C-alpha positions in Angstrom: 0.0 0.0 0.0 1.4 3.4 -1.0 0.9 6.3 1.4 1.0 8.9 -1.4 -2.3 7.7 -2.7 -4.3 8.4 0.4 -5.5 11.7 2.0 -4.2 13.2 5.1 -7.0 14.0 7.6 -6.9 15.3 11.1 -3.1 15.5 11.2 -2.9 19.2 12.0 -5.5 19.1 14.8 -4.4 15.8 16.2 -0.6 15.7 15.9 0.7 19.3 15.7 2.9 20.6 18.4 0.0 21.8 20.5 -2.5 19.3 19.1 -5.2 17.1 20.5 -2.7 14.3 21.2 -0.7 16.4 23.6 -3.5 17.7 25.7 -5.3 14.4 26.0 -2.0 13.1 27.4 -0.2 15.8 29.5 -3.3 16.7 31.4 -3.6 13.0 32.6 -1.6 10.6 34.6 0.8 9.0 32.1 2.7 11.8 30.4 4.4 14.9 31.7 6.6 17.8 30.3 8.7 18.9 33.3 11.0 21.9 33.2 14.3 20.8 31.7 17.8 22.2 31.7 17.2 23.1 28.0 13.9 24.8 28.7 10.3 23.5 28.4 9.0 26.1 30.8 7.3 28.3 28.1 5.6 30.6 30.5 4.3 27.7 32.7 1.8 26.4 30.1 2.9 22.7 30.5 2.8 23.0 34.3 -0.7 24.6 34.2 -1.8 21.7 32.0 -0.3 19.1 34.4 -1.7 20.8 37.5 -5.2 21.6 35.9 -4.8 25.3 36.5 -5.2 26.4 32.8 -7.3 29.5 32.0 -9.5 30.7 29.2 -6.6 32.6 27.7 -4.3 29.6 27.0 -2.9 29.9 23.4 -2.9 26.1 23.0 -6.6 25.9 23.9 -7.5 28.5 21.2 -5.2 26.9 18.7 -6.9 23.5 19.3 -10.4 25.1 18.9 -9.3 27.0 15.7 -7.7 24.0 14.0 -10.6 21.6 14.7 -13.2 24.1 13.5 -11.0 24.7 10.4 -11.5 21.0 9.7 -15.3 21.4 10.1 -15.2 24.3 7.7 -13.2 22.4 5.1 -15.7 19.6 5.2 -18.6 22.1 4.8 -16.8 23.7 1.9 -16.3 20.5 0.0 -19.9 19.4 0.6 -21.1 22.8 -0.7 -18.8 22.7 -3.7 -20.1 19.2 -4.6 -23.7 19.9 -4.0 -23.6 23.2 -5.9 -22.0 21.5 -8.9 -18.7 23.5 -8.6 -17.1 20.1 -8.2 -19.2 18.0 -10.6 -19.7 14.3 -9.9 -21.9 12.6 -12.5 -22.0 9.1 -11.0 -24.7 9.1 -8.3 -23.1 6.2 -6.3 -19.8 8.0 -6.2 -21.5 11.3 -5.3 -23.5 9.8 -2.4 -20.4 8.0 -1.1 -18.2 11.1 -1.1 -20.9 13.2 0.7 -21.3 10.4 3.3 -17.5 10.2 3.8 -17.3 14.0 4.3 -20.2 13.9 6.8 -18.5 11.1 8.7 -15.2 13.1 8.7 -17.0 16.2 10.0 -18.7 14.1 12.7 -15.2 13.0 13.8 -14.1 16.6 14.1 -17.2 17.1 16.3 -16.2 14.1 18.3 -13.1 16.0 19.3 -15.1 19.1 20.0 -17.7 17.4 22.2 -14.9 15.7 24.1 -12.8 18.7 24.7 -15.4 21.6 25.1 -18.8 20.0 25.2 -21.0 22.9 24.3 -20.0 24.1 20.9 -21.8 25.5 17.8 -23.0 23.0 15.2 -22.4 24.4 11.7 -23.1 22.5 8.5 -23.3 25.4 6.0 -20.5 27.0 4.1 -22.2 29.8 2.1 -23.0 31.9 5.1 -23.9 35.6 5.1 -21.4 38.3 6.1 -21.3 38.9 9.8 -22.9 35.5 10.6 -22.3 34.3 14.1 -23.2 30.7 15.0 -25.4 29.7 17.9 -24.0 27.5 20.7 -25.4 24.0 21.1 -25.6 22.0 24.2 -23.4 18.9 24.6 -26.5 16.7 24.3 -27.4 18.4 21.0 -23.9 17.9 19.7 -24.0 14.2 20.7 -27.3 13.7 18.9 -25.9 15.5 15.8 -22.8 13.3 15.6 -24.9 10.1 16.0 -27.3 11.2 13.3 -24.6 12.1 10.9 -22.9 8.7 11.3 -26.1 6.7 11.3 -27.3 8.4 8.1 -23.9 8.2 6.4 -23.2 4.5 7.3 -25.3 2.8 4.5 -23.5 4.9 1.8 -19.9 4.2 3.0 -17.7 1.6 1.5 -17.5 -1.8 3.3 -14.1 -2.4 1.8 -10.9 -2.6 3.8 -7.9 -1.9 1.5 -6.0 0.6 -0.5 -9.0 2.5 -1.7 -10.4 3.1 1.8 -7.1 3.4 3.8 -7.0 6.5 6.0 -10.6 7.3 5.0 -13.9 6.7 6.6 -15.3 3.4 5.5 -18.3 1.8 7.2 -16.1 0.1 9.9 -14.3 3.3 10.8 -17.7 5.1 11.2 -19.0 2.2 13.3 -15.9 2.5 15.5 -16.5 6.2 16.0 -20.2 5.5 16.8 -19.1 2.9 19.3 -16.9 5.6 20.9 -19.8 8.0 21.1 -21.9 5.3 22.9 -19.0 4.4 25.2 -18.7 8.0 26.3 -22.5 8.7 26.2 -22.9 8.9 30.0 -20.2 11.6 30.1 -21.5 13.5 27.2 -25.2 13.3 27.9 -25.8 11.8 31.4 -27.4 8.6 29.9 -25.3 5.5 29.4 -25.5 3.6 26.1 -23.5 0.5 26.9 -25.6 -2.0 24.8 -25.5 0.3 21.8 -21.7 0.3 22.0 -21.6 -3.5 22.2 -23.9 -3.7 19.1 -21.5 -1.6 17.0 -18.4 -3.5 18.3 -20.1 -6.8 17.4 -20.8 -5.6 13.8 -17.1 -4.7 13.4 -15.9 -7.9 15.0 -18.2 -9.9 12.6 -17.5 -7.9 9.5 -15.2 -10.5 8.0 -13.2 -7.9 6.1 -9.8 -8.8 7.6 -9.4 -6.7 10.8 -7.7 -8.5 13.7 -5.0 -8.3 16.3 -1.4 -8.3 15.3 0.7 -11.1 16.8 2.8 -8.4 18.5 1.5 -5.0 19.5 4.7 -3.3 18.2 3.7 -4.3 14.6 0.9 -1.8 14.7 3.4 1.1 15.2 6.4 0.2 13.0 7.5 2.7 10.4 5.8 1.0 7.5 2.5 0.3 9.4 0.0 1.1 6.7 -0.7 -2.6 6.0 -1.4 -3.6 9.6 -4.6 -5.7 10.0 -5.2 -3.9 13.3 -5.6 -0.4 11.9 -9.2 0.6 11.3 -8.5 4.3 10.7 -5.0 5.7 10.5 -3.7 9.2 9.7 -1.4 8.8 6.7 2.0 10.4 7.5 4.9 10.4 5.1 7.9 12.8 5.4 8.0 13.1 1.6 4.4 14.3 1.4 3.5 15.8 4.8 4.4 19.5 4.8 3.5 20.6 8.3 6.8 20.9 10.3 5.2 19.4 13.5 3.0 16.9 11.7 4.3 13.9 13.7 7.3 14.9 15.9 6.7 12.9 19.1 10.3 11.6 18.9 11.6 15.2 18.7 9.5 16.1 21.8 10.7 13.2 23.9 14.3 12.6 23.0 17.1 14.8 24.4 19.7 16.2 22.0 22.3 13.3 22.3 19.8 10.7 21.2 20.1 12.1 17.6 23.1 9.7 17.3 21.2 6.6 18.5 18.8 6.9 15.6 20.8 8.9 13.2 18.0 11.5 13.1 18.6 14.2 10.5 17.9 17.0 13.0 18.8 17.4 16.7 15.8 16.6 18.9 14.9 18.9 21.8 12.6 16.8 23.9 11.5 16.9 27.5 8.3 14.8 27.4 8.5 11.6 29.4 6.4 9.1 31.3 5.2 9.8 34.8 7.1 7.4 37.1 4.0 6.1 38.9 2.6 4.9 35.6 5.8 3.1 34.7 5.8 1.4 38.1 2.3 0.0 37.5 3.6 -2.3 34.7 4.3 -6.0 35.2 8.0 -6.4 34.1 7.0 -9.4 32.1 4.7 -7.3 29.9 6.3 -6.8 26.5 4.6 -3.4 26.2 6.7 -2.3 29.1 9.8 -3.0 27.0 8.5 -2.2 23.5 6.9 1.2 24.2 9.5 3.0 26.3 13.2 3.9 26.2 14.9 3.1 29.5 18.5 2.7 30.9 21.9 3.5 29.4 21.9 5.0 25.9 24.4 4.4 23.1 25.0 5.8 19.6 24.1 3.8 16.5 27.8 2.7 16.6 27.7 1.5 20.2 29.4 4.5 21.8 28.0 5.9 25.1 25.9 9.0 24.9 26.7 11.5 27.5 24.7 14.1 29.6 25.6 17.5 28.3 23.4 19.9 30.3 22.0 20.1 33.8 23.4 19.9 37.3 27.2 19.7 37.5 27.0 16.3 39.2 25.5 14.7 36.1 27.3 16.5 33.2 29.8 14.1 31.5 28.1 11.0 32.8 26.5 8.5 30.5 22.9 9.2 29.6 21.0 6.6 31.6 17.2 7.2 31.6 15.9 6.6 35.1 12.3 6.3 36.2 12.4 9.3 38.5 11.8 13.1 38.0 12.4 15.8 40.6 9.1 17.7 39.9 7.2 19.5 37.2 9.2 22.6 38.1 12.7 21.1 37.7 14.3 17.9 36.3 17.6 16.7 34.9 18.3 15.7 31.3 18.4 12.0 32.0 15.3 11.8 34.2 12.1 10.2 33.0 11.5 7.2 30.8 11.1 8.3 27.2 8.6 7.2 24.5 9.0 4.8 21.5 5.7 3.1 21.0 5.9 4.4 17.5 9.1 3.0 16.0 11.8 5.7 15.5 13.2 4.7 12.2 16.9 5.1 11.6 17.6 8.2 9.6 14.2 9.8 10.5 13.7 13.5 10.0 11.7 15.7 12.3 8.6 14.0 11.0 8.1 10.2 11.5 7.0 8.1 8.6 4.7 6.0 10.7 1.0 6.4 10.2 -0.8 7.6 13.3 -3.3 5.1 14.6 -6.7 6.8 15.4 -8.8 3.6 15.7 -7.6 0.0 15.9 -9.1 -3.4 16.4 -7.8 -3.9 20.0 -9.9 -0.8 20.9 -13.0 -2.4 19.6 -12.4 -5.5 21.7 -11.7 -3.3 24.8 -14.8 -1.1 24.2 -17.0 -4.2 24.2 -15.2 -5.6 27.2 -15.7 -2.3 29.2 -19.4 -2.3 28.3 -19.8 -6.0 29.3 -18.1 -5.2 32.6 -20.4 -2.2 33.3 -23.5 -4.3 32.6 -22.7 -7.2 34.9 -20.8 -9.6 32.6 -17.4 -9.4 34.1 -16.3 -12.9 33.1 -17.2 -12.2 29.4 -15.3 -8.9 29.7 -12.3 -10.7 31.1 -12.2 -13.1 28.1 -11.8 -10.2 25.7 -9.2 -8.5 27.9 -7.2 -11.7 28.1 -7.3 -11.9 24.3 -5.6 -8.5 24.1 -3.2 -9.3 26.9 -2.1 -12.6 25.5 0.3 -11.2 23.0 2.0 -9.1 25.7 2.9 -12.1 27.9 4.2 -14.6 25.4 7.2 -15.2 27.8 4.9 -15.6 30.8 1.6 -16.9 29.4 0.0 -17.6 32.8 0.1 -13.8 33.4 -2.0 -13.1 30.3 -5.2 -14.3 31.9 -7.3 -11.9 33.8 -10.5 -12.8 35.7 -13.8 -10.9 36.0 -13.2 -10.5 39.7 -9.8 -8.8 39.0 -11.5 -6.4 36.5 -14.0 -5.5 39.2 -11.2 -4.4 41.6 -9.6 -1.0 41.9 -6.5 0.3 40.2 -3.0 -0.8 41.0 -1.7 2.8 40.1 0.0 4.3 43.2 -1.9 7.6 43.1 -0.8 10.6 45.1 1.6 13.5 44.9 5.2 12.4 44.3 7.1 15.7 44.1 10.6 16.0 45.5 9.9 19.6 46.6 9.2 20.2 50.2 5.7 21.5 49.3 3.2 20.3 48.5 3.7 17.3 50.8 3.5 13.9 49.2 0.3 11.9 49.6 -0.5 8.2 49.3 -3.9 7.6 47.9 -3.6 4.4 45.8 -6.3 3.5 43.3 -8.5 1.0 45.2 -11.4 3.5 45.3 -11.7 3.7 41.5 -14.6 1.6 40.3 -13.4 -0.8 37.7 -10.0 0.7 38.3 -8.2 -2.5 37.1 -9.9 -2.1 33.7 -8.6 1.5 33.6 -5.2 0.1 34.2 -5.6 -2.3 31.3 -6.5 0.6 29.0 -3.4 2.4 30.2 -1.1 -0.5 29.5 -2.5 -1.1 26.1 -3.2 2.4 24.8 -0.5 4.6 26.3 0.9 7.2 24.0 -2.2 7.1 21.8 -3.8 10.4 22.7 -6.7 9.2 24.7 -5.8 9.0 28.4 -7.7 12.1 29.5 -10.9 10.7 28.0 -10.5 7.3 29.7 -9.8 8.9 33.1 -12.9 11.1 32.9 -15.1 8.1 32.1 -13.7 6.2 35.1 -14.1 9.3 37.4 -10.4 9.6 38.1 -9.4 12.7 36.1 -10.2 15.4 38.7 -10.5 13.3 41.8 -7.0 11.7 41.9 -3.5 13.1 42.4 -0.3 12.1 40.6 3.2 13.3 40.3 3.0 17.1 40.9 -0.8 17.2 40.1 -3.2 17.6 43.0 -6.9 16.7 42.7 -8.7 19.4 40.8 -12.2 20.9 40.4 -14.8 18.7 38.7 -15.4 21.3 36.0 -11.9 20.7 34.6 -13.2 17.7 32.7 -14.0 20.3 30.0 -11.6 22.9 28.6 -12.8 26.5 28.7 -14.2 28.1 25.6 -11.3 30.4 24.4 -11.7 33.9 25.6 -11.1 35.4 22.1 -13.9 33.3 20.8 -16.2 34.6 23.4 -15.2 38.1 22.6 -15.8 37.6 18.9 -19.1 35.8 19.2 -21.7 37.0 21.7 -23.8 33.9 21.2 -21.2 31.8 23.1 -21.3 31.2 26.8 -18.3 30.0 28.9 -18.3 26.5 30.3 -19.2 26.5 34.0 -16.4 27.1 36.4 -14.3 29.3 34.2 
């Protein structure tokens, strides 16, 4: 399959430097950007994200809002141009299919909007009068709109899995998105829709078009991953065709400068992003995901020479770079502190843009969505069978550990929640995760889907996002489950009201 033959969707809003991926992760309990010897302070914006003290004036928040709505506008423009005949399509089947695909793509942009801000304007027109200001919709109205768009588009979308539908909305990508809407329905509307989520997952699982689990999770995230049987919807990224400088630069954001020589990267990385130590401590050391998804320990060049620490406290400069699972605090850290990320393979000779396609939906997620709904509807043992299926490939060296029981999934989290900051204040706390309902299932989601831009959403669904503390983050106010409507948007449109609490 050739990447140049498929469209690039969502990459700017999802993967750019201040994109959806980053703020679904660094506001949650797995990823942190601490202050580093080479910077990463930037006016305190990463610290505010970690501590849940952001305001309505954050530039990243407005940038997210703007880029996602640009995606909505682009979909509206194309639909208008096709329907008006400006882009003529004579074949009715092709015409209907393209309109359906654009509606599903627009629904996906609204999925991001409902998840991040909740109460946003619904806009489906492009030819709008001068001075037009959209009305704000409730989160329930946005939910109903997304479900309607997907349901009406579904019969007209391709059922094929292959070159012609890769990185595009076919029926199965749309059903996966619809399942995600139902999975999060209780958060979005106050009314759970577990059975509807199961129904969509079953249709995907019984589709017989070739989706399945890879034998090894890492296979989903290798450089040439476009042929993976597990990817239901990927964002096509190729350094030869992707022009945005920050389109997929997670390796640049996590690797310090010296690691350029481990991977022969064409540009010097500048990273500070790393894993929160409490999350790393939650892994079973026999879990292959613990080894495959992270960079730990002493570091060497591609030729086998040690890589040295070049900046930071005098006691460390000149010593070998040895990534340790400890960080002083969000306010100060050393160059070698914190386990780094490599779930997506960092290909030798990579530029600032990775060539891996970003995985938005995959088959393991379908299995785990169904499992979560079964768990929440009293079928814990059935849920455990699906979770065991996903775990099995991670414990090939210790197969007995792959099996999880329904009783275990009903237990709390093994994550050691609490403040873990080396500063004298605030004082460290020890909360644990036993009080999180279905917390062990939340752990399973973390072990399988870390670094995939979804942890905030999962934590909110399990009631842990604002109630628990981790690293330098204290528990926060309940309204922080939504981001604020950007202040400049409120000033520009008097029809918008701020989300409660801001």
